[in-house]
N, C-alpha and C positions, 0 to 999 in steps of 0.2 A: 671499518675504520681501523687504520693502523695506530698502534700505541707504542710509544717508547717511554721507558722509565730509567731513572738513575738515582743513586744516592751519593753521599759525599765520597765514597770509596770506589765507585765504579763509573764506567762510561755509559752512555746511552745504550740501552739494549731492549729487545722485545721481551715482554713478560713470559715467564715459563709456561703459563697456561691461560687459555681464554675460554669463554663460554660457560655454560651451566651444566651441572650434572644431570638435571632434568627440569621439567617445567615447574615442579613443586618448589624448587629452590628459588626461582624467580617469584613465584607466588608468595613465598615466605618473606622475602625482602620487602615486597610491596605491602604485605600485611603489617609488617613491623614498622615500615616508614611510609605511610600512605601519602604524606605530603610530597613525595617524589613525583607523584602523578600531577601533571599540569592542571590547574584549576582547583586543586584541593588546598584548603587553607591549612595553616600551621597546626591548628588543633583539629584533629580528626581521628575517628576510630574505624577499624576495618575488621571484617570477618572473612574467613576462607570457606569455600565450598558451601555458599548460601544456596539452599535448596529452593530454587525458584518455581519448581513444578514442571520445568522442561529440562531438568538436570541441574547439577551444581554449578553456579556461577563461581569462577575462580576466586575473585576478590570483590566484595562490595564495600564501598567506603561511604561514610556519613560524616559530614563536618558540622560545625556549630551554626551554619546558616541553613541547615536542613537539606543541603545539596547531596544528591545521590549519584555516585559514580560506580559504574559496573566495569570491571576489568577482566578481560580474557587473555591469558598468557599462552603464547605459542612460540616454540623454538623453530629455527629454520629447518631443523632435521625432521620436523613434523610436516607431512604433506598438506595438512589442513591449514597451514599458515597463509595460503593464498586465497582460498575461497570459503571453505567451510567455517572458518573462524568467524566470518562476518555473519553467516546464518546463525551461528551459535549465540553470539552476543545479542543479536536482534531477537532471537527466540526467548532468551532469558529476560530481556527488557519487556517483551510483550506479556510474559507471565507475571511480572511484577506490576505491570500497568493495572491500576484499579485494585491492587491487593489491599485487603482490609488491614488497618493498622495493627489490630491484635495479632493477625497472622504474621505480619512483617516482624513484629517484636518477638513472637514465639519462635519463628524460624531463626532469627538472629541469635536468640539466647541458646539455641540448641546446636549452634555451630561451634567448632573448635573445642568440642568436648564439654560444652556448657559454660555459660558466662552470664554476667549481669546484663540488664537492659542497656542498649546503647544510649538511651536518654539519661540513665543514671551515670554512665561513663562520662557523658558530656555535661553533666550537672545541669540538666534542663529543669531548673526549679520552677519557672513560670510557664512552661509548656510551649514556648515559642518554637523550639526545634521540632517538637512533635507536630505542631500545627503545620509547619512548613513541609515536613515529610508527608503528611497526609495529602496536602495539596499537590505535591510533586508526584506521588503515586497515582492520584486521581487523574492528573493531566498527562502522565507519561513523560514528565520532565526529568530526563536523565542525561548524564554524560557517559558516553560509551567509549571505552579505551581498549585498544589492542596493544598489548605489551609484547614485544618481540625482541629477539637478540640480533636480528639482521633485517633491516628495512629494505623492502624491494619495491620495484616500480608497480607491480600488480596491486599490492596493498595500497600504495599511494593513490593509484587511479580509483580504486574502490572507495577510499575515504573521500576523495574529491566528489565523486558521484553522489554518495550518500548525503553529504552536506548540502549538495545542490538540490536534492529532491525531498529531504526531510524537513519537518517544521522547525522553526527557530528554537523551540524548547528542547530539542534533541541535538546534541553535538557529538560528532564522531572524530576521534583523533587516534593516531598510532604513535607509540613511543618506543624507540629502540633503546634498550638498556644494555649497552656494551659492558661486558664484564671481563676482567682480567685479574690474574693472580700471579704474584712473584714472591715466593717464600711465604712469609707471614703477612704480606701486604696484599689487600684486595682493592681493586679499583672498579667503580661503577660510574658510567658516563651516560646520562639520559639525553636523548635527542628526539624532540617531538616534531611531528608533522601533522598539520591540519588545525592547529590552534588559531591561526589567522583566519581560516575559513569559518570556524565556529564563532569567533568574535565578530566577524563581518556580518554574518546572518543574524546574530543576536542583536546587533546594533540597530537594525531596521525597526523592530517593534519597540525598542527601548524608549523611543520618543513618546509612545503612548502610555508608558508606565509612569505613574505619578512619583515624583521625587518630593519628599516632604522638606519643609524649611523650618527655620526657627519660629516664624510666626504661626505656622500650623501647629507646632508642638505646644507653644504657649496658649493658643486658642483651645487646644484639647484640654490642657490643664485647667483653664478658666471654667470649662463646662464640667469636667469629670473629676478634677482633683484641685479645687481652688486653693487649699493651703500650700500646694506645691509651687504655684505660679511665682511668688516673690523669691522663693528659694532657687528655682530654676533660673530666673533672671540674674540672681547673684552669681550662680555657678557659671553661666555662660560668659558673664563679664570677666570673671576670674580666669576662665579658660583662655580667653583672648589675651588677657594681660600676661599670662604665663607663656604665650607663644603658640597656642593651639589654633588649628584651622578647623572650623566647624562646617560640616556638610550634611545635607539631608539624606536619610536612608530611604529604602523602598519596601519597608515592611508593610503589613496590612494596616497597622496603625502608625501614627507619626513616630519617627525615630531620628536620632542625630548621632553621627559618628565624628569623633574628635581626633585629629592627627597632629603629630608634632615631628619636626625634623631632628634627627640625631646623627651622630657620626656614622651610624650603620644604615642610614636612609630614613625614609618616612615610616613612622610607626603610628598605630591606631590603638592606644591603650585605654581610651575612655569612650563610653557610649551612653546614650540616654534613650529610654524606651517608654512608650505609652502602653501600659499593660491593662487589659480588661478581661476579667473572667467572672463567673458566677460568684466567686468567693472574694475577689479583690479587684479594685480599680485604682491604679496609682501610676504616677510618673516615677520611673526608676532610674537609678544611677548604677553603672557597672564599670568596674576596673577589671580589665581583661588579663588577669594573672596567668591563665593557661597559655597565652601567646608567648610567654617567656620561660616556660618550663625547662627548655633545653639551653637556657642561657643563665646559669647559676648566679653570676654577678648581678645581672639586671634584676632577676626575680627577687633576690634577697634585698637589694637596694630598694626595690619597689615595696616589698613587704615592710621593711623597716621604716621607710618614709611614711607609709600610710598609718601604721600602728603607732607612730610617734605623735599623731594628731590626737589631742586629749578627747576622750569619749567617743571617738569615731565608731559608728555602728557597723562598719565593715568587719566581719569576723576573720581577721588575718590568721589567728591561730588555727581555725578550721581549714583555711586555705593551705596552710603548711602541712597539716595532718593529711590532706588529700594529695600531697606531693604536687601542689599547685595546679590540680585539675579543676578545682572549683572556681566558679566566677560568680560570686554572690551578686544578685540584683537587689539593691536596697531602695525602698521608697524614699524619694527626695525629702518627704516630710519627716523622716526619721533623723535627718541631719539638722544641725544648727547652721545658721547663716555663716558663722565663723568657720565651721568645719568645711563648708563648701567653698569658702574663700581660700582656705589653706590647701585643700586637696590638690588642685591643679599644679601648684608650685612643687608639692612633694612628688607628684607623678613625673613632672617634667624633669626634675633633678635626677630621679632614678633612671629615666630613659636616656637622658643625655650623658649620664655618667660624669 
């Protein structure tokens, strides 16, 4: 890909340098910014050199949905970019398939010189992410990504073939990360290939996966958390009045996701979950503060709007202390009806600016 740049004092010109010093430079970028990888949500954590048992996987990414993405980085100068890279990433995935959760967490914590559990990083208070990861490891449900600096026809052909012959749970894409530098300015341009193939094969079985609705969520509350039912009804009505669109999720238990349109596009700042464990059974309300960590104006407006509601049980101070990494899941029965009537308006005002 040709690149031209200019500033206010110069004409269009080619950047002084292109490419990467080595593959580790590309690894580091994706480790620091995992949401550059297609299919990875805004809030995600990554580790480098994950010891899969078949060698170190370059980058492994985990997001708040429990989705696992394995990334193998190869530069055009590396002769492995055409064929061996495919074998490598499949080998790593096969070693992670059916990996025990304790082993997964242990390996993750020992990468990058030692770190906390990824579930702590993602503030998995109720264990939903952990449960999803366990299911994904057991079933081999991974996204496999080849990160390159120069996309060639051989790799495209292999990606097409693998998506045609692999199960829908496994998607394979290649992303070209074009890099250029001119003085103090660096430019990174991602170009993905194969995302449409992955989406097409995933769409076929999607019809057989149950999507929960509001009636399902309320029915679950009636049976498992009766005090929450009238509060959830109040909350859903207030969400609609504030302009939210409510759609069902596909978790193991009923869930609802609530979107709102803003000048920056559609946002999903509120969710409801039916949570059940040996210690707790409750319908929970979540405001997704971490989705706005990198948008200071929105995250602060959201925090101020929520904490201004008298007696609100959402620990906004704790969210701030965590640099907006925490996403508290609060039982609906901990709120008053008035708080749940007010919360959607406060969230909508913050998101819409």
